[in-house]
N, C-alpha and C positions, 0 to 999 in steps of 0.2 A: 503495499499499499503506499510504503514511503517512497519507492522508486517510482510510483507511478503518479505521484502527486508531483516528482519534479521532471519526469519524462513521460506524459501519458500516452505518446504514440510514438511507433517504432520510427518514423519518421524524423524524430527527433535524436536519433542517435544509438538508439540499442537494438541489439541484432543477437537474435536467439542462434547459439553455437551448436549445441548439444539438448539431445532429450533422451532420456532412459524410462523404461517400464519393465514390469517383471513379467514371468509368463502368463498371468492371468490377465494382462493388459491395466494392473494400476500402475499409475504415474510413480516413478522413485524420485527421479529430478529433472528439472530444466535448467541447463546452463544456459544464462541471458547476461550478457555483458554490454558494455558501451563500445562502440567501434573504437578504432585506435585513434589517440589525441582528441575524443570526443570532446573532453573537458576544455579543451584550449581552444576547442573552437566557439563555444558556448558564449553567447553575445555578454552575459553576465561575466564570465570571466574576461573577456577582452575589457568591459566595463573595469571592474576591479584591478586588473592592470594599468588601465588609463590613469584611474583615481591614483593608484601607486604613486605612478610617475610625475602626478601634480603635486602629491603629498611631498614627494622627494623634490621637486624643483622649489616647492615653498620653503622648505626646510631648508634647501640652500641658500636662498634669497635671504631669509631671517639669519643664517650665521653672518652672512657678507652684512647685513646691516647691524647685528649686533658688535661685529668687529670695528666696522667704521665708526658706529655712535661711539664707543667705548674710547677710539683713538682722538676724535673729535672733542669728546668731552674733556679728554686730558688737556687737551691744547687749549681750550675755554678756560679750565682751572689754571692753566699756566699764564695765562694773559688776564686773568682777572684783577690781580693787582695793578697790572699796567690799566685798565680799563679805568679804576678806581682813581689813579693819578690822573688822567685825562679829564674824567669826571669832574674832579674837583677844580682843575685849571679852568676847564669852560665854565663852571658858576663863579668863578673869581672875575673871569674875563665878561661875564654876563653881567654882574653885580656892578662893576667896577670896570667898565673899555678904556679908562686911560691908564691902567695899571699894566694893560699889556702893551709893554715897548716890544720894540724889533727883537731882541734876544729873547723874551718869553715866548713872543709870535715864534720863532723858528723852533723853540722847544716844543711847543705844543704841536707845530708842522709835523716833526719828528716823532713825538708819539702816535700821534693820527697814523702816521705812515707803517708803525709797528701794528697797528690793529688792521690794515688792510687785508693780510691773508683769513681773517676772519670771516671777509665778504664770501668767499667761495665755500666755506665751512656752511654758512647760513644758507647758500643755495643749495648746499648737498642736503640740507637737514629739509628744505621744502618739497627735494625731489623723493628723500627717504618717506615723508609723510606722505605725499600721493601715492607711494609705493606700499606703505602699510595699508592705506585704505583700499588699495588693489586688492592685498593679499587679504584682508578682513572679508571682501566680497567674495574671493576664491574659496575661502574656507567656509563660509555661508553655504555657497552653492555645492561645495564639495559633501556639506552635512547634509544638504537636502536629497541629493543623489545617492549617499549611504542609508538614508533612512528609508528613501524609496525602494532599495535594492532589499532592505531588511525586512520591508512589509510585503516585498513579494515572494521572499525564499521562508519567511516567518523567522522562527527564535533560531534557527540554524546558522552557525558560522560557515560561510561558503568554502573557506580554504580547508577548513577540518573536513567538510563533505568531500569536498575534490580528493583530498590523499585518502580519504576513505574508500571513493571510488576506484581510484587506482590500484589502493591495495585490494580490492573485490575483486577488479579485474585479473589481477594476477593470480588471486587464488582460484577464481573460476575459469583461467586458463589451464593450470594445473590440474583441476577437476575434471576439465575437458578432456586432457592426455589420459588421465585415469580411467575414463568411461572406455577408450578404447573405440574400436571401430564401427561404424553404423551405417546405415541407407541413408542416402540422400533424399530429401523430403523437400529442400529449398535452396535459392539462391538469392544474394542480398540483390540491393541496387548497387552499379557498376560505381567504383570509386577509380578517378581518372587519376593517376600518379603522375605523368606526363606525357607531353605531346613532342615527339621526336622520331626521326628516320622518314622512312619510305613507307608506304602502303602496307608491306609484307614484312615481316621479321617475327623474332623471338626475345624473350628476354626472362631471366630466371633469377632463384635464389638456390641454394644448396636444398634437397630436397631428404639429404640423410636424416634420419631421427636416433641418437639425438646429434646435434650441432652447434657449436658456438659461433659458427661462420656466418658474417653478416656481409659478405660480400654480394654484390648484384652485378650480373653480366646481361650485356646485351648485344643481339646479332641482327643486324639488319639486313632485309633482303631474303629471297630464297634460291638464288641461281648464282653459282660459282664463289660464292661469299668465301673470305677466309679471315677477315679481320673479327676479332671478339674485343669488345670493351667491358674491361672490369673494373667496377667502384668499388670503393672502401666501404661505404653504407648506402642504405636504402637513402638517407637525406642526401648524399652525393650525387647519387644516379639522379633524384629528382632536380637538382640545380645544375646537373651535368659538369660535376667537379671532381678531382681527386681520382683520377681514372688512368689504369694502364692498359697497353694494347697488346693482344697475344696475336700473332699471326700464323695460322694454322697450317701444316706441313701439306697438307690436303684439302682444298675447297668442299665446301658443304652444299646438300641440296635439301631443298623444302626448309621446314621449321620446325620440325619435331625433333629438336634437340634438348637434351637435359642435363641438369649439372647434380652429380651423385656423389658424395664423398669425397669431394675435392677434385671430381675428373669431369670433363666433358663427354658426354656419349653424343655421336652424330651420324647421320649418314653421308658416306663420300659420295660426291657427286659422280654421276652416271655410273652408279655400280649399288649392289645390294649389302655393300661391304658395311659395317659399322667398326667406327674407331672410338678408342678410349684414348682421350688426350689429356694429361695431368698438367694442370694449371701452375703449381710451384715449381714442377722440374721443366715445365714449356716441352715437354714430349711426348710421343706415341707410347704408351704404355702396351697397346693390343690393338688388334685388328682382323674382325671376323666376318667371313660372308654370312649372310641370312640367307640359308638355303630355300631355293624357289621362290624368293621374296621379288614381286615386282617392283621396278624400278624407272626412273626418266618418264614420269607420268604414263605409266602403264595403268596405274590402279591409286590414283591421287583421291583426296577429298574432292568436293563437290566444286571448291574455288581453284584446283589444280594446283599450281605451283611446286610441280615434284615433290609433292608430300605421300609418296608413297610408302616411306616408313617413318612411324611416330614413334620415337621413345619416350618415356614416362617412368615417373616412379611415385609410388604409394607406402603404405604402412605395411606391405608385405615384400617389398623391394623393388627390383628393376624389370621393366616390361618392354616389348615392342610389338606394337600394332601396325600390320600391313596385310597383304593379302597373295595369293599365290593363282596360276592359271588353272590348277588342279582342284582348286577352291571356289572355282567359278568366280572370283572378284569379290568374295564374302571377306568380310572382316575376319584375320586370324589374330589370336593374342599368343604371345610367347613370353615365358619367364625367362629371365636370363640369369645367369651367373656373373655376378659383377665382376669379376676379376678375369676371368676366360674368355666370357662372353656366349658361352655354352647355353644352349636351348635345353632348359630343366625340364619342361612341359608346354603343351601347345594345345589351344581350343580352337574351333569352327563356331564363330558366333552365327553364322547365317543371315548376317544383314550385308548387304552392298556398299561398299565401300564408297562408290561413286555418290551414294544416295547421303553419304554424311556430311555434314559442314566441318565438323572437328569431333574429338573424342577424348576422353581423359579417365584415368584409375582413381578409383577412391576405396580403398580397403578391400582389393581383390575383384571390385565391378567393374565393370567397363560401363561408362555412360557416354551416348553418343547423342549429339544434336542433329537436327534434322535438314539444317541450313547453316550458311555462313552469313547470312544477309537479313533484313530487320525482319522482325517477327517470328527467329527461331526460337526453339525450345529445346530442352533433353527429352528425346523421345524413345529412347531405347535401352535398356541395361540387359548385360549379361554377366552372370555371375560366376565366378569361376569355381567358386567352393561346391557348388551344384551343379555346374555344367548346364545351368537353364537362363531363361530369359524372360523380360517382360518388357511391354510398351509403357511408356511411363508418358508423364504431362506434366514437365517440370518448366514454367517459364522463366526467361531472364530478360532483361532489358538490353538488349542490343544497340548500345547508344550510339556508335559510329557505324554500323550497317555493313562492316565488313571484317570476319574475323577470320585471323589467318594463323593464329597459334590459341591454343587454350590448353592449358596443364594447371594440374592440382599439385599444392605443396603440403605433404603431411605434416610437415613441421610446425606450419602457420594455419594450415588448415582453410585455404584461399585458393582461388583459382586467377592463375596469371594468364592474362590474353592479350594479344596485340591487335588492336582493332582501327585499321585505316589509318597508322601514323600515330596511335594513341597507343599507350602501356597502362593498361586498366585492371584492377584487381575485383572480385567478388568474393566475399563471405559466404560459407555453404553451412547449410544446418543439416547436421546426422540426428539420424533418430538409433538407439540401441533398445535391443529387449537383454536385460540381465537375467540370466538364470540364477535362481536360488539353489542352495544346497539341498533341497528335496526334489528337485528335478532329474 
């Protein structure tokens, strides 16, 4: 109820990450958390930051005023005796003008000259007085804004709430990982991270679980590319800074690349060979032909682009999605051994690859979209654990109308997409059934 009071609708930033129920259908828990950096985007958070900046500016101005006032007051005190002497002489001259002889007049003039530096001090006092009035008005306005925010938020301290939400988000993400695998039931609205590169391409982070690697890789284009840009962090990728370049020894084909445990797995151009390239050593560790797999636009996705072989990773490991002539162009799934690239097991899904827009693996299940264009939805699911399939109807917003890459990252439980020159993320909702000890 407390969360609903602050964020009454999903559009305000909350995302259902995962749910679980027991074998009887009773709900065990639902993991709901704010999207990344949601609190930083909250208008009230922005207001508070602006208020803090204003308070800091006012504090600095008051410090300057205090120092200047103290200095000028000391100067006035030091000239107080001189002012008394001048005042006495002026009174004498006023009462008896004839007493002011040339010598006395010169002395009075010299004393007045010594007082001239007081004029800018007094002028400064006038300026400072105006500043004090302005600061007083700003403080009054700040008080009104703070009162309005307090009324809006109730009796809660917003910064404390923000810290509690961030802590809750961390705990919920941990809970989400403990819940384990589940069935895809929903995809969030798109989150555009950056607009860069050409219409086609791929970008990714390491999909290995667990991993503390925060690097981001970007591969622009689908045809004979060799240049891979490596960014230190997601923030660097967003800003297009702090990156190094890898020049692959062999060009790639398509956009179905994946980074797994520090290595890039990709399809070698004009072949069905899979290459494992290690980023830190900048060398090819292994390459192996994917027997019978079509290549060079023999069996691509609906958008073409030499997307015959699509490599991906999920909670269960490394996979290749492709097709062969004996399989009549239907999608084939093979689980690969990451070190040797040996095929461990293969499934024939029966779904024609040319009818698929893109596909991705989650928890051993292949999800297939029915188009790469606007209006696309997740239309088909193949479960490798039971060698069965079903048709689904999971919509998602194809914001830029041309998806050329769509991959799941099990570390972050998000979908990475390259959409018409835009790098976009989607959160996913997974649903689990937890088996009790009595089952």
